[in-house]
VEXRODO-117730 format. One record per residue (C-alpha): residue number from 1; x, y, z; residue in three letters. Coordinates in Angstrom, 1 decimal, decimal comma. Layout:
// VEXRODO-117730
(r NUM; (X; Y; Z); ALA)
...
***
This chain:
// VEXRODO-117730
(r 1; (-39,9; -27,9; -28,1); MET)
(r 2; (-43,4; -26,7; -29,1); PRO)
(r 3; (-45,0; -23,8; -27,3); LEU)
(r 4; (-47,9; -25,0; -25,2); ASN)
(r 5; (-49,7; -21,7; -24,6); ARG)
(r 6; (-50,1; -18,4; -26,4); PRO)
(r 7; (-47,6; -15,7; -25,6); LEU)
(r 8; (-48,4; -12,0; -25,0); ARG)
(r 9; (-45,9; -10,2; -27,2); ILE)
(r 10; (-45,3; -6,5; -27,5); LEU)
(r 11; (-43,9; -5,4; -31,0); VAL)
(r 12; (-42,0; -2,1; -31,0); VAL)
(r 13; (-41,0; -0,7; -34,5); ASP)
(r 14; (-41,4; 2,7; -36,1); ASP)
(r 15; (-42,1; 1,1; -39,5); GLU)
(r 16; (-45,8; 0,3; -40,0); GLU)
(r 17; (-45,1; -2,5; -42,5); LEU)
(r 18; (-42,8; -4,3; -40,0); VAL)
(r 19; (-45,4; -3,9; -37,2); ARG)
(r 20; (-48,1; -5,4; -39,5); VAL)
(r 21; (-45,8; -8,3; -40,5); PHE)
(r 22; (-45,0; -9,3; -36,9); PHE)
(r 23; (-48,6; -8,8; -35,7); HIS)
(r 24; (-50,1; -10,9; -38,4); ASP)
(r 25; (-47,5; -13,6; -38,3); PHE)
(r 26; (-47,7; -14,0; -34,5); LEU)
(r 27; (-51,5; -13,8; -34,5); GLU)
(r 28; (-51,8; -16,6; -37,1); GLN)
(r 29; (-49,7; -18,8; -34,8); ARG)
(r 30; (-52,1; -18,3; -31,9); GLY)
(r 31; (-50,2; -15,7; -29,9); HIS)
(r 32; (-51,5; -12,4; -28,6); LEU)
(r 33; (-49,5; -9,6; -30,1); PRO)
(r 34; (-49,8; -5,8; -29,6); ARG)
(r 35; (-47,8; -3,3; -31,6); ALA)
(r 36; (-46,6; 0,2; -31,0); CYS)
(r 37; (-44,5; 2,7; -32,9); ALA)
(r 38; (-42,1; 4,0; -30,3); SER)
(r 39; (-40,0; 2,8; -27,3); ALA)
(r 40; (-41,5; 5,5; -25,1); ALA)
(r 41; (-45,0; 4,2; -25,8); GLU)
(r 42; (-43,9; 0,7; -25,2); ALA)
(r 43; (-42,5; 1,5; -21,7); LEU)
(r 44; (-45,9; 3,1; -20,8); THR)
(r 45; (-47,7; 0,0; -22,0); ILE)
(r 46; (-45,4; -2,4; -20,1); ILE)
(r 47; (-46,1; -0,5; -16,9); GLU)
(r 48; (-49,8; -1,1; -17,3); LYS)
(r 49; (-50,1; -4,5; -18,9); GLU)
(r 50; (-48,4; -7,9; -18,6); GLU)
(r 51; (-46,4; -9,4; -21,5); PHE)
(r 52; (-44,2; -12,5; -21,9); ASP)
(r 53; (-41,7; -10,6; -24,1); LEU)
(r 54; (-41,1; -7,7; -26,4); ALA)
(r 55; (-39,7; -7,7; -29,9); ILE)
(r 56; (-38,0; -4,3; -30,6); SER)
(r 57; (-36,2; -2,6; -33,5); ASP)
(r 58; (-32,9; -1,1; -32,6); ILE)
(r 59; (-32,9; 2,0; -34,8); ARG)
(r 60; (-35,9; 4,2; -34,0); MET)
(r 61; (-36,4; 8,0; -33,6); PRO)
(r 62; (-36,0; 9,2; -30,0); GLY)
(r 63; (-35,3; 6,3; -27,7); MET)
(r 64; (-33,6; 3,5; -29,6); ASP)
(r 65; (-33,9; -0,2; -29,0); GLY)
(r 66; (-30,8; -0,5; -26,8); LEU)
(r 67; (-32,0; 2,4; -24,6); GLN)
(r 68; (-35,4; 0,7; -24,5); PHE)
(r 69; (-33,7; -2,6; -23,4); LEU)
(r 70; (-31,8; -0,8; -20,6); ALA)
(r 71; (-34,9; 1,0; -19,4); ALA)
(r 72; (-37,0; -2,2; -19,3); VAL)
(r 73; (-34,2; -4,2; -17,6); ARG)
(r 74; (-34,0; -1,5; -14,9); GLU)
(r 75; (-37,7; -1,7; -14,2); ARG)
(r 76; (-38,1; -5,5; -14,7); ARG)
(r 77; (-34,8; -7,4; -14,7); PRO)
(r 78; (-36,5; -10,7; -15,6); ASP)
(r 79; (-38,3; -9,3; -18,7); PHE)
(r 80; (-37,3; -10,8; -22,1); CYS)
(r 81; (-36,5; -8,4; -25,0); VAL)
(r 82; (-35,6; -9,6; -28,5); VAL)
(r 83; (-33,8; -7,0; -30,6); LEU)
(r 84; (-34,1; -6,7; -34,4); VAL)
(r 85; (-32,1; -4,6; -36,8); SER)
(r 86; (-31,6; -4,3; -40,6); ALA)
(r 87; (-28,0; -3,2; -39,8); TYR)
(r 88; (-27,1; -6,2; -37,9); GLY)
(r 89; (-23,4; -6,8; -37,3); THR)
(r 90; (-21,5; -9,2; -34,9); VAL)
(r 91; (-20,6; -6,2; -32,8); ASP)
(r 92; (-24,2; -4,9; -32,5); SER)
(r 93; (-25,4; -8,5; -31,6); ALA)
(r 94; (-22,7; -8,8; -28,9); ILE)
(r 95; (-23,6; -5,4; -27,5); GLN)
(r 96; (-27,3; -6,3; -27,4); ALA)
(r 97; (-26,7; -9,6; -25,6); LEU)
(r 98; (-24,3; -8,0; -23,1); ARG)
(r 99; (-27,1; -5,5; -22,2); LEU)
(r 100; (-29,4; -8,4; -21,4); GLY)
(r 101; (-31,3; -9,1; -24,7); ALA)
(r 102; (-32,8; -12,5; -24,8); ALA)
(r 103; (-31,9; -12,8; -28,5); ASP)
(r 104; (-31,0; -10,9; -31,7); PHE)
(r 105; (-32,5; -11,1; -35,2); LEU)
(r 106; (-31,5; -9,5; -38,5); ARG)
(r 107; (-34,0; -8,0; -40,9); LYS)
(r 108; (-35,7; -9,2; -43,0); PRO)
(r 109; (-36,8; -11,7; -40,3); VAL)
(r 110; (-37,8; -15,2; -41,6); ARG)
(r 111; (-40,7; -16,9; -40,0); GLY)
(r 112; (-38,8; -20,0; -39,0); ASP)
(r 113; (-36,1; -17,8; -37,3); GLU)
(r 114; (-38,8; -16,0; -35,3); LEU)
(r 115; (-40,5; -19,3; -34,3); VAL)
(r 116; (-37,1; -20,7; -33,1); ALA)
(r 117; (-36,5; -17,5; -31,1); VAL)
(r 118; (-39,9; -17,8; -29,4); LEU)
(r 119; (-39,2; -21,4; -28,5); GLU)
(r 120; (-35,8; -20,5; -27,0); ARG)
(r 121; (-37,3; -17,6; -25,0); VAL)
(r 122; (-40,1; -19,9; -23,7); THR)
(r 123; (-37,5; -22,5; -22,6); ARG)
(r 124; (-35,6; -19,9; -20,8); LEU)
(r 125; (-38,7; -18,6; -19,0); ARG)
(r 126; (-39,7; -22,1; -18,0); ARG)
(r 127; (-36,2; -22,8; -16,6); LEU)
(r 128; (-36,2; -19,6; -14,7); GLU)
(r 129; (-39,7; -20,4; -13,2); GLU)
(r 130; (-38,5; -23,9; -12,3); GLU)
(r 131; (-35,3; -22,4; -10,7); ARG)
(r 132; (-37,4; -20,0; -8,7); THR)
(r 133; (-39,7; -22,9; -7,5); GLN)
(r 134; (-36,7; -25,1; -6,7); LEU)
(r 135; (-35,0; -22,4; -4,7); ARG)
(r 136; (-38,3; -21,9; -2,7); GLY)
(r 137; (-38,4; -25,7; -2,2); ALA)
(r 138; (-34,8; -25,8; -1,1); ILE)
(r 139; (-35,5; -23,0; 1,4); GLY)
(r 140; (-38,5; -24,8; 2,8); ALA)
(r 141; (-36,6; -28,1; 3,1); ILE)
(r 142; (-33,6; -26,4; 4,8); GLN)
(r 143; (-35,8; -24,7; 7,3); ARG)
(r 144; (-37,5; -28,0; 8,1); GLY)
(r 145; (-34,4; -30,1; 8,1); ALA)
(r 146; (-32,1; -27,9; 10,1); THR)
(r 147; (-30,7; -29,8; 13,1); PRO)
(r 148; (-31,7; -28,8; 16,6); GLN)
(r 149; (-34,4; -26,4; 15,3); GLY)
(r 150; (-32,0; -24,3; 13,3); GLY)
(r 151; (-30,5; -22,1; 16,1); VAL)
(r 152; (-27,6; -22,2; 18,4); LEU)
(r 153; (-29,0; -23,0; 21,9); ILE)
(r 154; (-27,1; -21,9; 25,0); GLY)
(r 155; (-26,6; -18,9; 27,2); ASN)
(r 156; (-23,0; -19,5; 28,2); SER)
(r 157; (-20,2; -17,0; 27,5); PRO)
(r 158; (-18,6; -19,6; 25,3); ALA)
(r 159; (-21,6; -19,8; 23,0); MET)
(r 160; (-22,0; -16,0; 23,0); ALA)
(r 161; (-18,4; -15,9; 21,6); GLN)
(r 162; (-19,3; -18,5; 19,0); VAL)
(r 163; (-22,3; -16,4; 17,9); ARG)
(r 164; (-20,2; -13,3; 17,7); GLU)
(r 165; (-17,6; -15,0; 15,6); SER)
(r 166; (-20,2; -16,4; 13,2); LEU)
(r 167; (-21,8; -12,9; 12,9); GLN)
(r 168; (-18,4; -11,3; 12,1); MET)
(r 169; (-17,6; -14,0; 9,5); ALA)
(r 170; (-21,1; -13,6; 7,9); ALA)
(r 171; (-20,8; -9,8; 7,7); ALA)
(r 172; (-17,5; -10,0; 5,9); SER)
(r 173; (-16,7; -11,5; 2,5); ASN)
(r 174; (-15,0; -14,4; 4,2); CYS)
(r 175; (-14,2; -17,0; 1,5); PRO)
(r 176; (-13,6; -19,9; 3,9); SER)
(r 177; (-14,6; -20,7; 7,5); LEU)
(r 178; (-13,1; -23,5; 9,6); LEU)
(r 179; (-15,2; -24,8; 12,5); ILE)
(r 180; (-13,5; -27,1; 15,0); THR)
(r 181; (-14,7; -29,0; 18,1); GLY)
(r 182; (-15,2; -32,5; 19,5); GLU)
(r 183; (-17,6; -34,9; 17,9); THR)
(r 184; (-21,2; -34,0; 18,7); GLY)
(r 185; (-20,7; -30,4; 19,8); VAL)
(r 186; (-22,9; -29,0; 17,0); GLY)
(r 187; (-20,5; -28,0; 14,2); LYS)
(r 188; (-23,2; -28,4; 11,5); GLU)
(r 189; (-25,6; -26,4; 13,5); VAL)
(r 190; (-23,0; -23,6; 13,7); ALA)
(r 191; (-22,4; -23,9; 9,9); ALA)
(r 192; (-26,2; -23,6; 9,2); ARG)
(r 193; (-26,4; -20,6; 11,5); GLU)
(r 194; (-23,5; -19,0; 9,6); TYR)
(r 195; (-25,4; -19,7; 6,3); HIS)
(r 196; (-28,5; -18,2; 7,8); ARG)
(r 197; (-26,6; -15,0; 8,7); LEU)
(r 198; (-24,7; -14,7; 5,4); ALA)
(r 199; (-27,2; -15,9; 2,8); ARG)
(r 200; (-30,8; -15,6; 1,9); ALA)
(r 201; (-33,2; -18,3; 3,2); ALA)
(r 202; (-33,7; -19,7; -0,3); THR)
(r 203; (-30,0; -19,9; -1,1); ASP)
(r 204; (-28,7; -23,5; -1,1); PRO)
(r 205; (-26,9; -25,1; 1,9); PHE)
(r 206; (-25,2; -28,3; 0,7); ILE)
(r 207; (-23,7; -30,5; 3,3); ALA)
(r 208; (-21,1; -33,2; 2,4); VAL)
(r 209; (-19,9; -35,8; 4,8); SER)
(r 210; (-16,3; -36,3; 3,7); CYS)
(r 211; (-15,8; -39,7; 5,4); PRO)
(r 212; (-18,8; -41,0; 3,4); ALA)
(r 213; (-17,2; -40,1; 0,0); LEU)
(r 214; (-15,9; -43,2; -1,8); PRO)
(r 215; (-12,3; -42,6; -2,9); GLU)
(r 216; (-13,1; -43,5; -6,5); THR)
(r 217; (-16,1; -41,1; -6,7); LEU)
(r 218; (-14,8; -38,1; -4,9); ILE)
(r 219; (-14,4; -36,0; -8,1); GLU)
(r 220; (-17,8; -37,0; -9,4); SER)
(r 221; (-19,5; -36,2; -6,0); GLU)
(r 222; (-17,8; -32,9; -5,5); LEU)
(r 223; (-17,3; -31,6; -9,1); PHE)
(r 224; (-20,0; -33,5; -11,1); GLY)
(r 225; (-19,7; -35,5; -14,3); HIS)
(r 226; (-20,9; -35,6; -17,9); LEU)
(r 227; (-22,9; -38,4; -19,4); LYS)
(r 228; (-20,7; -41,2; -20,5); GLY)
(r 229; (-17,7; -40,0; -18,5); ALA)
(r 230; (-17,4; -43,5; -16,9); PHE)
(r 231; (-19,4; -46,7; -16,6); THR)
(r 232; (-22,7; -45,9; -15,0); GLY)
(r 233; (-22,7; -42,2; -15,8); ALA)
(r 234; (-26,0; -42,3; -17,6); ALA)
(r 235; (-26,8; -38,6; -17,3); VAL)
(r 236; (-25,0; -35,3; -16,6); ASP)
(r 237; (-24,8; -34,7; -12,9); ARG)
(r 238; (-23,9; -31,6; -10,9); LEU)
(r 239; (-21,4; -32,0; -8,1); GLY)
(r 240; (-21,7; -30,5; -4,6); ALA)
(r 241; (-19,7; -27,3; -5,6); PHE)
(r 242; (-22,2; -26,5; -8,4); GLU)
(r 243; (-25,2; -27,4; -6,3); LEU)
(r 244; (-24,0; -24,9; -3,7); ALA)
(r 245; (-23,6; -22,1; -6,2); HIS)
(r 246; (-25,0; -18,9; -4,7); GLY)
(r 247; (-25,0; -20,5; -1,3); GLY)
(r 248; (-22,9; -22,4; 1,2); THR)
(r 249; (-20,9; -25,6; 0,8); LEU)
(r 250; (-20,3; -27,4; 4,1); PHE)
(r 251; (-17,6; -30,1; 4,1); LEU)
(r 252; (-18,0; -32,0; 7,4); ASP)
(r 253; (-15,0; -33,9; 8,9); GLU)
(r 254; (-12,7; -32,7; 6,2); ILE)
(r 255; (-9,8; -34,1; 8,1); GLY)
(r 256; (-10,8; -37,6; 7,0); ASP)
(r 257; (-10,1; -36,9; 3,4); LEU)
(r 258; (-7,2; -38,9; 1,9); SER)
(r 259; (-4,1; -37,0; 0,7); PRO)
(r 260; (-5,2; -37,6; -2,9); ALA)
(r 261; (-8,6; -36,2; -2,2); ALA)
(r 262; (-7,1; -33,2; -0,5); GLN)
(r 263; (-5,1; -32,4; -3,6); ALA)
(r 264; (-8,2; -32,6; -5,8); LYS)
(r 265; (-10,2; -30,3; -3,6); ILE)
(r 266; (-7,4; -27,7; -3,1); LEU)
(r 267; (-7,6; -26,2; -6,6); ARG)
(r 268; (-11,3; -25,9; -6,5); ALA)
(r 269; (-11,1; -24,0; -3,2); ILE)
(r 270; (-8,3; -21,8; -4,5); GLU)
(r 271; (-9,8; -20,8; -7,9); THR)
(r 272; (-13,5; -21,3; -7,1); ARG)
(r 273; (-13,8; -23,2; -10,3); THR)
(r 274; (-14,7; -26,9; -10,9); VAL)
(r 275; (-14,0; -29,3; -13,8); HIS)
(r 276; (-16,6; -31,9; -14,3); ARG)
(r 277; (-15,4; -35,5; -14,9); VAL)
(r 278; (-15,4; -35,9; -18,7); GLY)
(r 279; (-15,8; -32,1; -19,2); GLY)
(r 280; (-13,6; -29,9; -21,3); THR)
(r 281; (-13,7; -26,6; -19,4); TYR)
(r 282; (-13,9; -25,2; -15,9); GLU)
(r 283; (-17,0; -23,7; -14,4); ARG)
(r 284; (-17,0; -20,8; -11,9); ALA)
(r 285; (-18,9; -21,2; -8,7); VAL)
(r 286; (-19,9; -18,6; -6,2); ASP)
(r 287; (-19,9; -20,3; -2,8); ILE)
(r 288; (-19,1; -19,6; 0,8); ARG)
(r 289; (-17,1; -22,6; 2,1); LEU)
(r 290; (-17,4; -24,0; 5,6); VAL)
(r 291; (-15,2; -26,9; 6,7); ALA)
(r 292; (-15,5; -28,7; 10,0); ALA)
(r 293; (-13,4; -31,2; 11,8); THR)
(r 294; (-12,8; -32,7; 15,3); HIS)
(r 295; (-9,1; -33,2; 14,5); GLN)
(r 296; (-6,1; -31,0; 15,1); ASP)
(r 297; (-5,3; -30,1; 11,5); LEU)
(r 298; (-2,3; -28,1; 12,5); LEU)
(r 299; (-0,6; -31,1; 14,1); LYS)
(r 300; (-1,6; -33,3; 11,2); ARG)
(r 301; (-0,1; -30,8; 8,8); SER)
(r 302; (3,2; -30,9; 10,7); GLU)
(r 303; (3,3; -34,6; 10,4); THR)
(r 304; (2,4; -34,5; 6,7); GLY)
(r 305; (-0,9; -36,3; 6,9); SER)
(r 306; (-2,9; -33,1; 6,1); PHE)
(r 307; (-1,8; -30,6; 3,4); ARG)
(r 308; (-0,6; -27,4; 5,0); SER)
(r 309; (-1,6; -25,4; 1,9); ASP)
(r 310; (-5,1; -26,7; 2,1); LEU)
(r 311; (-5,2; -25,8; 5,8); LEU)
(r 312; (-4,2; -22,3; 5,0); TYR)
(r 313; (-7,0; -22,0; 2,5); ARG)
(r 314; (-9,6; -23,4; 4,9); LEU)
(r 315; (-8,5; -21,5; 8,0); ASN)
(r 316; (-9,2; -17,9; 6,8); VAL)
(r 317; (-11,5; -17,6; 9,8); PHE)
(r 318; (-11,6; -20,0; 12,7); HIS)
(r 319; (-14,5; -20,8; 15,1); VAL)
(r 320; (-13,9; -23,3; 17,9); SER)
(r 321; (-16,9; -24,8; 19,7); ILE)
(r 322; (-16,1; -25,9; 23,2); PRO)
(r 323; (-17,3; -29,3; 24,5); PRO)
(r 324; (-20,5; -29,4; 26,6); LEU)
(r 325; (-18,7; -30,2; 29,8); ARG)
(r 326; (-17,0; -26,8; 29,6); GLU)
(r 327; (-20,3; -24,9; 29,3); ARG)
(r 328; (-22,6; -26,7; 31,7); THR)
(r 329; (-24,9; -23,7; 31,9); GLU)
(r 330; (-26,1; -24,7; 28,4); ASP)
(r 331; (-27,2; -28,2; 29,4); ILE)
(r 332; (-30,6; -27,4; 30,8); VAL)
(r 333; (-31,6; -25,0; 28,0); PRO)
(r 334; (-30,5; -27,6; 25,4); LEU)
(r 335; (-32,3; -30,4; 27,3); ALA)
(r 336; (-35,6; -28,3; 27,4); ARG)
(r 337; (-35,2; -27,6; 23,7); HIS)
(r 338; (-34,7; -31,3; 22,8); PHE)
(r 339; (-37,6; -32,2; 25,0); CYS)
(r 340; (-39,9; -30,0; 23,0); SER)
(r 341; (-38,6; -31,4; 19,7); LEU)
(r 342; (-39,1; -35,0; 20,9); ALA)
(r 343; (-42,7; -34,6; 22,1); THR)
(r 344; (-45,9; -33,8; 20,3); SER)
(r 345; (-47,3; -30,3; 20,6); GLN)
(r 346; (-50,5; -31,6; 22,1); SER)
(r 347; (-48,6; -33,4; 25,0); ARG)
(r 348; (-45,3; -31,6; 25,6); PRO)
(r 349; (-43,1; -33,2; 28,1); ALA)
(r 350; (-41,5; -31,3; 31,0); ALA)
(r 351; (-38,3; -31,8; 32,9); LEU)
(r 352; (-38,6; -31,8; 36,7); THR)
(r 353; (-36,0; -30,1; 38,8); PRO)
(r 354; (-34,5; -33,5; 39,9); ASP)
(r 355; (-34,3; -34,6; 36,2); ALA)
(r 356; (-32,4; -31,4; 35,4); GLU)
(r 357; (-30,0; -32,0; 38,4); LYS)
(r 358; (-29,4; -35,6; 37,1); ALA)
(r 359; (-28,5; -34,2; 33,6); LEU)
(r 360; (-26,1; -31,7; 35,1); LEU)
(r 361; (-24,2; -34,5; 37,0); ARG)
(r 362; (-23,0; -36,1; 33,7); HIS)
(r 363; (-19,9; -35,0; 31,7); ASP)
(r 364; (-21,2; -35,9; 28,2); TYR)
(r 365; (-18,3; -37,4; 26,3); PRO)
(r 366; (-20,6; -37,4; 23,3); GLY)
(r 367; (-21,4; -33,7; 23,9); ASN)
(r 368; (-24,7; -32,3; 22,6); VAL)
(r 369; (-25,5; -35,3; 20,5); ARG)
(r 370; (-25,4; -37,5; 23,7); GLU)
(r 371; (-27,5; -35,0; 25,6); LEU)
(r 372; (-30,1; -35,2; 22,8); ARG)
(r 373; (-30,2; -39,0; 22,8); ASN)
(r 374; (-30,5; -39,0; 26,6); THR)
(r 375; (-33,4; -36,6; 26,6); VAL)
(r 376; (-35,2; -38,5; 23,8); GLU)
(r 377; (-34,7; -41,8; 25,8); ARG)
(r 378; (-36,1; -40,1; 28,9); ALA)
(r 379; (-39,2; -38,9; 27,0); VAL)
(r 380; (-39,9; -42,5; 26,0); ILE)
(r 381; (-39,5; -43,8; 29,5); LEU)
(r 382; (-41,7; -41,1; 31,0); ALA)
(r 383; (-44,5; -42,2; 28,7); ARG)
(r 384; (-46,1; -38,7; 28,6); GLY)
(r 385; (-45,6; -37,9; 32,3); GLU)
(r 386; (-43,1; -35,3; 33,6); PRO)
(r 387; (-39,6; -36,5; 33,3); ILE)
(r 388; (-38,1; -37,6; 36,6); GLN)
(r 389; (-34,5; -38,4; 37,5); ALA)
(r 390; (-35,1; -42,1; 37,2); LYS)
(r 391; (-35,9; -41,6; 33,5); HIS)
(r 392; (-32,5; -40,0; 32,9); VAL)
(r 393; (-30,4; -42,9; 31,7); GLN)
(r 394; (-27,0; -42,4; 30,1); PHE)
(r 395; (-25,6; -44,8; 27,5); ALA)
(r 396; (-22,6; -45,8; 29,5); HIS)
(r 397; (-24,2; -45,8; 32,9); ALA)
(r 398; (-26,1; -48,5; 34,8); THR)
(r 399; (-29,7; -48,1; 33,5); PRO)
(r 400; (-32,4; -47,3; 35,9); VAL)
(r 401; (-35,5; -49,5; 35,6); GLN)
(r 402; (-38,3; -47,4; 34,1); PRO)
(r 403; (-41,8; -47,2; 35,4); CYS)
(r 404; (-43,2; -49,4; 32,6); ALA)
(r 405; (-45,7; -52,2; 32,2); PRO)
(r 406; (-44,7; -55,8; 32,7); ALA)
(r 407; (-42,4; -57,1; 30,0); PRO)
(r 408; (-44,0; -58,1; 26,7); ALA)
(r 409; (-44,7; -61,8; 26,2); ARG)
(r 410; (-44,9; -63,9; 23,1); ASP)
(r 411; (-48,0; -65,7; 21,8); ALA)
(r 412; (-47,3; -68,7; 24,1); GLY)
(r 413; (-47,2; -66,4; 27,2); GLY)
(r 414; (-43,4; -66,7; 27,6); GLU)
(r 415; (-41,3; -63,5; 28,2); PRO)
(r 416; (-39,6; -62,1; 25,1); THR)
(r 417; (-35,9; -61,9; 24,9); ARG)
(r 418; (-34,1; -59,1; 26,9); ASP)
(r 419; (-34,5; -55,7; 25,3); GLU)
(r 420; (-33,2; -52,2; 26,1); PRO)
(r 421; (-35,5; -50,3; 28,4); PRO)
(r 422; (-36,6; -48,1; 25,6); GLU)
(r 423; (-37,5; -51,0; 23,4); ALA)
(r 424; (-39,4; -52,8; 26,2); ALA)
(r 425; (-41,4; -49,6; 26,9); THR)
(r 426; (-42,2; -49,1; 23,3); LEU)
(r 427; (-43,3; -52,7; 22,8); ARG)
(r 428; (-45,5; -52,7; 25,9); ALA)
(r 429; (-47,2; -49,4; 24,9); THR)
(r 430; (-47,8; -50,7; 21,4); LEU)
(r 431; (-49,4; -53,8; 22,8); GLU)
(r 432; (-51,6; -51,8; 25,2); ASP)
(r 433; (-52,7; -49,8; 22,2); CYS)
(r 434; (-53,3; -52,9; 20,1); HIS)
(r 435; (-50,5; -51,9; 17,9); TRP)
(r 436; (-52,2; -48,7; 16,8); ASN)
(r 437; (-49,0; -46,7; 16,3); ARG)
(r 438; (-50,7; -43,2; 16,2); ARG)
(r 439; (-52,4; -43,9; 19,5); THR)
(r 440; (-49,2; -45,3; 21,0); ALA)
(r 441; (-47,3; -42,2; 19,8); ALA)
(r 442; (-49,8; -39,9; 21,5); ALA)
(r 443; (-49,6; -42,0; 24,7); LYS)
(r 444; (-45,8; -41,8; 24,7); LEU)
(r 445; (-45,8; -38,1; 24,0); GLY)
(r 446; (-43,9; -38,7; 20,7); LEU)
(r 447; (-44,6; -37,5; 17,2); THR)
(r 448; (-45,7; -40,3; 14,8); TYR)
(r 449; (-42,5; -40,1; 12,8); ASP)
(r 450; (-40,4; -40,3; 15,9); ALA)
(r 451; (-42,1; -43,5; 17,0); LEU)
(r 452; (-41,7; -45,0; 13,6); LEU)
(r 453; (-38,0; -44,3; 13,7); TRP)
(r 454; (-37,6; -46,0; 17,0); ARG)
(r 455; (-39,6; -49,0; 15,9); ILE)
(r 456; (-37,2; -49,4; 13,0); ARG)
(r 457; (-34,2; -48,8; 15,3); LYS)
(r 458; (-35,2; -51,6; 17,7); TYR)
(r 459; (-36,7; -53,9; 15,0); HIS)
(r 460; (-40,0; -54,1; 16,9); ILE)
(r 461; (-42,6; -56,2; 15,2); ALA)
(r 462; (-46,1; -57,3; 16,1); GLU)
(r 463; (-46,1; -61,0; 17,1); HIS)
***
C-alpha cells in the first residue's frame, strides 16, 4: 500500500554515517526526517515536536535503544518506534517487539526493507485512527439509541434495589450477569445501565436477540466466519463476541436458545474464546456478559430443556426486575418521561392529574412497554393539547373516542374504512395540513421521525 503523505521521522543513531544514510534516503522519498545522535536528545525533541515515528539504533552510549523505547512508550503509548541493530538476533527482535516496538531491522538496512517497514507502520497508524473514530461513533450511536433515554426511571424501593445491584455488579469483576423479569419490564435498559456503570462510554455494547438467530447461522452470528467458510461467506465477518471485545455482550431472551445452541455458546462463555467458522485457531475476547430472560431457567434446567451448566455460568450475579404492577409508584414518572420522548421540544405534552389517575388504574400486563405505547397513543390523540383521561386508551380495553376531526373521506366523499383511533387522528391531521408531514408532526406534538414511523405502521397514504 503506497504512502499518501510525507511522514515526520526522527532518526536516532550515534554513528554519523548511519544518520546521513537514513536522512538522505527518507528525504529522497519525500519524507521529513530529522536526525540526532543520542536517545536523551531524542526524548527532548519528541517532547517539543510532533513525529509519526522514530527509527532508533539499539546499541548506543548512555541510554540504549530499548531504554529509549520504554521511555517513549511511558510518555506516549501510541508512538511508533522501529529499532535497528547490527547485532540482530531472534531473541533481541522478540524482546524489542515485546517492549512495544513497531518493527525490527538488522543493519545494514536495505532500502526496500525500510520502505516496507514504513508502509506497515502507516497501515497500523491508519487502523488505529479508524479504530478510535469507530469507537467514538459507537459511543455516539449508543448514547442516541439507548431505550427509554438510557436511564432507569422510577423511585420505588424495588427499582432502588435494582440500581444498587447493578452498581455492585459493575464495581466488581463480575464475568456474567443474569437479568430476569417479565416481558417488557426493561431488561435491556438495565443491561445498558450496567454497561454504562462498568465500561467507558465508547466501549461497545452489542445486543443480540437470541430468538431471532437462525439455527443454521448461530455460530456465524455469534463467533464470526472466514471468507469461503460456507456458501455466501464472501468476506470475513466478526461475530457478536468479537464485536463486543472490550465492552459488553447482551444476550436477550437466552432461554429461547435451542439445546444445540446452548452447547455451542457454553464453551465460549467458559473460556472467553471464540472459534470462527472456517478458522483454525481460537481468539480471546474480553467481554462482560449480560443475559436476560423472562423464563424460569431453574425450572427449565430441572426438566432438562435448559442446560444446568450453562445456567451456572450465566447466573454469577442475578438481578430481578419486578413487574410494573408491583411498583405502581413508578408509573407516573415513567409516563412523564415517555411523554417527553414522544413530543417535540417546541411543544411538549403534559399529563393532567385525571390522565395520571387513569394510568394508575391499569395493571399493565405488558409492563413498561405497554405503558410507553399507551402514552404515545395518548400524545397522538391529544393533538398537542394537555393529555386528558379520555386520551388514555389501553390496548385491551374499550377505546374512548378521541376529540378528533370528522372521519377522513375518500375522493368520492365516502367515509374511509374503519381505522384505529390513532390512525384516524393521524389521517385527519395530515389532511388538515394538506399532507405536509412536518406541519402535521408539529400540530400533533410529535417529532418528524415519530410521525413517519406511525404512518408506516398504519399504512396511511394520500388519496
